[in-house]
N, C-alpha and C positions, 0 to 999 in steps of 0.2 A: 562032330561039329562041321567039318568040311562037307560031309554028305548032306547035312541039313542046308548048308549055304548053297550047295549045288541045286538042290530041289527048289529053294527060294528063287534062284536065278532063272529057273524054267518057267516061272509064272507068266511073265510077259510073253515069252515065246509061245506058250500054249494058248494064251488068249489070242495071240495073232493068228495061230493056226485055226482057231475056231471062228475067226472072222469078227472078233471083238465081243463086246458084252451083249450076248443074245440070251434068251431065256434058258436057264439050266446050265449055262457055261461055267459060272462061278463054282457050282457044286462039282462039276466034272474036273475042273482044274484043281480044286481043293483035294479031291480024292486021289488024283494022280501025283500030287506033290507033297501032300501032308500039311500044306499051309492052310490055316483056318479059312473057311469060306468067306467070312467077313473081311479078312485081309485081302483075299483075292478080289472081292468086289471093290474094296477101297482102291486097290491098284488100278483096276479097269476103269473106274469112274474118274480117275485123276487125269488120264491121257485122252485127249479129244478124239484121236483116231481109233481108240478102242471103245470109248464110252458111247460113241454115237456112230456105229458102223452103218454101212449102206452106201449105195451108189448115188452120187449127186455131184453137181458142179460146185466147186468151192471158189468163192470170189474174195479177194483180199480187200480189207478195209484199213490198210496202213496209210500213213500220211501221204506218200507219193501217189498211191493208187486212188485215194479219195480226191486229190487235186486233179488227177487225170480222168475222172469221170466214172469211178467205180460204182457210185450210187445209181447212175443212169444205166450202167451195164446190168446191175442187179435187177433193176426194175424191168428192163427189156427182156431179160431171160425169164423172169417170172411171168411176164405177160405172154411170153411164147410157150408157157406151160412147162418150163424146165425147173426141176427141183434145185433150189440154190441154198447153200450154207454159207453164211457170211463168216469169214475167219480172220484171225490175226495175220500179221505180215507173213507173206509166203517167201520172202527172200528173193523176190523178182522185181525190185523197185525200178530197175532200168527198163522194164517191160510193162510198165503201168498203163492201164489197170490190169493186174495179173489175175489169172484164174487157172484152176486145175480141173481136169475131167474126172470122171468117176474112178479112174485107175490111178489118180494122183499124178498124171502126166500133164505137163505144161501145155496150155492152149496158146496158140499163136506165139511161138518162142522166138520171134524176131528180136533184134537188139543184141546186147552183150558186147559193146565196144570196149576195147582195151588199148593200152599204150602200144605204140609200135615197138618192135624188138630193138633192144640196145643192150647186148649182153655185158658190155664193159661198164655200164653205169646203172644197171638194175640188178638187184639181188635175185628176184624171182623171174622177171622178164616174161610176162604172160603171152606176149606176142611171138616169142621164140619157139623153136621146136623142142619138145620134151626130150630130155637126155636119160636114156636107160642104161648108161654105162656103169653107174654107181662108183665112179672114180673117187668121189669124196668119201664114201664109206670105206673104200680100200685105204685111202690116206689116213682116215681116222683110226683104222685098225693098226696101221703101221706106226703112227705117232703116239697112240695110247690115250686113255681117258683123261689124264691130268692135263695133257697138252690141249685136248679139245676144250676142256672147261676154261683153261687159261685164255685160249683163243676167243671164246665167246665173251669172256670178260673184257678183253682188249677191244672186241668189236662193239661192246656196249649194247648188245641186243636186248631190247625190252620186249616183254610179252605183247604180242599184237592182238590179244583177245579183248583188251579194254583196260586192264589194270596197269599195264606198263611196268610190271615187276621184272627185275633183272633175270634173264634166263639162266645165266651161269650159276646164280645163287640156288635156284631150284635144283638144277642138275647136280650141283655139288652136295646139296642137302640130302638128296636121295642116295647118292653114291656113298655118303658117309654113314648111313644107317647100319647098325649091327645086324639087323634082320637081313638074311640073304635072299629071301623071296621078294622080288620087286616087280612092279608093273610100269608100263608106259601106256598112257591113254591119250588119244588124239581127240580133241574137242572139235567136232565138225557139225555141231548143232546150232548153226547160224540162224537166228530167228528174230533179230531186232529190226524194227522199221528203219529203212535207210541203209541196211547192211547186206552185202551180197558178194563180198570179195573172196571168201573161202570157197564159195560155189565155183567161181571161175578158176581158182587154183586146182580144185579137184577135177574140173572138166578139161583144162588146158595143160596143166603141168602136174599131174598126179604123182609122177616119179620124184619131183622135187619134195613133195610132202613125205612120201614113203621113205626116201633116202634120209631125210632129216629125222624121221621117226626111228629108222634102223640105227642111225648114228647115236641117237639118244639111248636106245636099248643097249648098245655096246658100252656106252659110257657109264650108265647106272647099273648095269649087270642084270637087265631084265630078260627073261626068256619068252615072255608073252606080252603082246601089245594089242590093245583094243582101239578100234576106230569107231567112234559114236557119230553116225551120220544122220542128219535130220531126215525124218521119215518122208517129208515131201520132196526130197532131193533124189528122186529115182535115177535120174541120169547121172548124178554124181556117184551114186553107189555103183552103177554099172562101170563107169570110168575107172573107179578105184579098184574094183574087182579085176578088171582086165589088166591094170597095171601091176597088181600083186602077182598075177600069173606070169607076166613077163619078167618080173623081178626075182622070181624064185631062185634062179642060179646064184644070185648075189646075197641072199638074205640068210644063208646058213640055216641054223636050227631055230631061228626066230619064228614063233607061232603068232599069226595075226588073226584076230577075230573081229569081224565087223558086226556092230550092234546098230540096229535101226531105231531111231527115235519114233515116238508115237504122238507127237503133237503137244509139246509143253515147253514154252519159251524158258521157263525157269531152269530147265536142264542144261542151259548154257552156263549156269553157275556150277563151278567144278564139283562141289560136294553133292549137289542135287543130281548131277550126271552120274556120279558114283553110285548113289542110291538107285538110280534107274537101271544101271548095269546089273546091280545085285537083285533086281526084281521087285523093288519097292516103289512107292510113290516118290516122285522126284522133289523131295523137300530138302533144302539146305541143312547141313549139319552145323552145330555149334563148333566154333574154333577158338583156341586150340583143342585137340591136336590138329595140325594141318595135314593135308594129304601126303606131303613129303615124308611124314613120320608114320601116319596111320591113314591109309587111303582105301584102295580097293581091297575088300576082304580083310581090312585091318592091316594091310601090308604097306610098306613105303611105295608111293606112287608118284611118278612124274607125269603131270598133265600139262600139255601145251596145246594151243590152238593151231589150226592148219597153217596160217600165214607164218607164225613163229617158226615152226619146223621147216617150212619151205625156204626160209632164209639161211638155214644152217649149211647146206651143201656148198654154196658159194663162199661162205665165210671160211669153211674148212679148206677149200681149194685156193682162195685168194688172200686169206689172212684177215685178221681183225682190223688192222689199220685201213685196209681197202673198204670194208663195210662202213666203218665209222666215218670215213671221208665222204660217203654218199649223202650224208645228212647235212643239215645246217646247224641250228642250235643244239639238236640232239642227233644221235648216231643213226645212220642207215637210210635206206629208201623205205617208202611206205605205200601200201595199197590204199588209195582213197576211192571209196564208192561215191558216185555222184548221180543224183536223181533230182526229180522235181523240174523246175523251169529252166532247163539248160538244153542246148541243141542236141548233144549226143550223150545221153546218160550211159554210164559204164563204169569200169574199174581202171583207174589210172595210177601207175606206179611213179611216184615223184619223190624228191628229196623230203625227208621228214622235216617239217617246219616251213613249207611253202604257205602262201596266203590263199585265201578263198579265190581271189581273182586269177591266180596262177592255176588252181585246180580247175576252175570253170573254163579258162582259156584252153586247157587240154581237152575239155569236153565240148569245144566248139563255140563257147560263149553263152551269154544269158539269153533267155527268151523273155521278152517284155522288160519291164522295169523292176529290178530286184528290190525286195523290201526287207527280207529277213532270211536267215539261214540257220540250219541245225548242223553243228560241226561234227557231231560224233554219234549219230543215232538218236533215238527217242530219249535216252538217258541224259543227253547233253543239254536238253532244253533248246531255247531259241536265242539268237543274237541278232542285233540290228546291223544293217549294212554299214553303219559307221565303224564297225569292228572288222570290216573286210580285209584290213591290212594286218590283222593279228596272225602270228605264226600258228599254224595248225599242228601243234605238237602237244605233248603231255603237260609240260610245265606251264606254257603260256596260257593255255585254256583253263588250267586249274586256277591260275591267278585271278581270272575274272569270274570264277564260280561256275565254270562249265567243265567240259572234259573232252579229250580226243576220243575216248572210248574205242569203238571199232571203226572210227573214221568214216561213218556213214553220213556224208555231206548231202543235205537236202536244201535246195534253194526255193524260196517262196516269193512270188511276184506280188506286185501291189494290189492285185485283185483278191488276194486271200484275206479272209477275216481271221485275225489272230486268235480270237476266242474259239472259232470253229477249229482252227488248226490245233489249239491246245486241247480241245475236247477230243479230237481223234486220237491224240497221244494218250490222254487220260483213259479213254475206253480201252486202249491196248493194255495198259498196266492193270486196270481193273480185271480184265479178262484173264490176264496171265499171272496174277498173284497166286501163289500156291496155297494161300490161306493159313499157313502155319502160324504167322505172327498176327495177333489181333490189331496192332497199329497199322500194319500194311493191309490186311484183309478188309478192315473197316475203313481205313483212311483212303484207300484207292476209290472206294465207292463214294465216300463223302466228297472227295475232290471232283469226281465226275459229276455228281449231282449238283455241286455248287456252280460249275460252269454251265451245266444244262439250264439251271434256273436263271442264271444271268442272261443267257441267250434268249430265254423265253420272255423275260419282262424288263431286261436292262436295268435292274435295280441293284445298285452297288452293294446293298446290304447282303445280297446273296453270296458275296465273296468274303464276308467278314471273317470266316473261320479258316480260310485257306492257309495263312501263315502258321497259325497255331497247330493245325493238323499236320502240316508239313514238318514242323519241328518234332512232334510226337512220333511221326513215321521215321524220321531220320535217326532219332535217338533210340527207338524201341524195336527196330527191325533186325532180324538175324543177318540178312544178306543185303546186297546192294540194291536189289529191286525196290524194296520199301524205302531205302535211303534216298533214292533219286526220283521216285515215281511222281513227285509233285513238281519237279523242276520245269516241265513244259508249261504248266499253268503259271507257276511263279515267275518264270522268265518272261512270258508273254505279258503279264501284268506289269512287270518292272520296266521293260524296254518299250512297250507300246501302251502307255497309260491312257492315251486318248481313246483307245478302242475299248476301254473298260470304265468309261464315265457314264453316269446316269443319263 
């Protein structure tokens, strides 16, 4: 069984070595692994970087990039004879309009502003020097696993990947399993429009993430840790690899394996990511069982995202009360990604629960007259500026039907057509739906078509099905993508009704 699983996990690696889905490749990989050729083809066709190989310039069509002139850049490149592939968000919203060259390296990588260093008030401190001493790991070993879990509970650390689930509960659940083989997985597959914080952690403070990961492995009893890095983040992978080499003297027997993503936003969902590591199409699993009980290879698995783990070292060194005191209504500091119509797009670490105005003040202020904002990436929809005083935390945003998500704050000025903005987000969800659930697969297309038809003839009847389809998607989808994919259009219609009148 283990041998068969190992062969299955080689499928994506071999497809990568062959340069993606080229003629005859599926058969060669099938012969080498024993995996049926149809399954190999299914895997290759699922991931954009494998299904459509070849040298070309990739240009982002995410919300921030479209507002910054991505359409004009695409047209100019094509007019100059450059082969262009229009792609979903590249995780470079602070450098909009973003594009990658044929080797998936970022073109014109200016930007990337972060908060000034303040080690006593910031848990991650992107502006500070990375610390490779691994003092927190040593302290965790001295104090023991139960002490670490208790300290995380005192800190009130919530998962920073979007769901806001208590970190100590996950850690304790994996540690408490009877099965002795356990894994730690780092989710570094950041791919939602408006979100690019984990990218900066891996580039600026990779040891923060690695030390948090190593502490997690000590606590849950894992001998192997996987880091799943987005395939378009070549510079992040290089930074993490260099940090791993530097950290070897501190990591003991912990084995670290880096897995590179191949272009599928859905792999940010934890069970879809596990499927990808195992060599399958990245489709979310039905839950329960949860990964803490049956995760990678069916074994108990702790999965946290980059920012969550990067908070852990300072919590271990300074204590749970220190971290809790950094927040306002909810514990801790938080990395807020800011893009769109602001002076200095970037990643700013602030108290969890600050307002939009405070976030934008850190980013140098508004450009133009602000009209709307997205508080937590595409999944959070849009809010009007009348809500600019709302606390940007998990609970407050949930109360108004939105979400903090990954804290991808995008500001839209008065020149933006909200129907167009909603359409850009709906295109993203349509492109990135894995297709497993009929309500999501069909609904994402129907919602995009509805707003397209509205833009074409401004006939309100075009939007008659939006609410009903949204309900069906929310109730019938396996994972969160289908549950929230209608929110950009729904929220735009709700808060900006004048822009959706005949």
